[in-house]
C-alpha positions in Angstrom: -0.1 0.1 0.0 2.9 2.4 0.8 4.7 1.7 -2.2 1.6 2.2 -4.4 1.0 5.7 -2.7 4.7 6.6 -3.1 4.4 5.6 -6.9 1.3 7.8 -7.2 3.0 10.8 -5.6 6.0 10.5 -7.9 3.7 10.4 -10.8 1.7 13.5 -9.5 4.8 15.4 -8.6 5.8 15.4 -12.3 2.5 16.7 -13.4 2.1 19.7 -10.9 4.5 22.6 -11.3 6.9 23.1 -8.4 5.5 26.6 -7.6 2.2 25.4 -7.1 3.3 22.5 -4.9 5.4 25.0 -2.9 2.3 27.3 -2.6 0.0 24.3 -1.5 2.5 23.5 1.3 2.8 27.1 2.4 -1.0 27.5 2.4 -1.4 24.3 4.6 1.3 25.6 7.1 -0.3 28.9 7.3 -3.7 27.4 7.9 -2.1 25.1 10.5 -0.4 28.0 12.4 -4.0 29.5 12.8 -4.3 32.9 14.5 -1.2 32.2 16.7 1.1 32.3 13.8 3.5 35.2 13.5 6.4 36.3 11.3 9.9 35.1 12.1 12.6 37.7 11.9 16.1 37.1 10.6 17.7 36.9 14.1 15.3 34.1 15.1 15.9 32.3 12.0 19.8 32.6 12.4 19.4 31.3 16.0 17.5 28.3 14.7 20.2 27.5 12.3 23.1 28.2 14.8 24.4 31.2 12.9 26.1 34.0 14.8 
């Protein structure tokens, strides 16, 4: 079952342009954040990645 779904996803990924797939992912993450989501500034991002 998992292999079948992975195969379907590979076929689907070839049909949908990357920009559209990324937009869908961004939309889903934004919806998941709900009303408590907030912008993250550069300093916070650097801290997460361990940059000085």
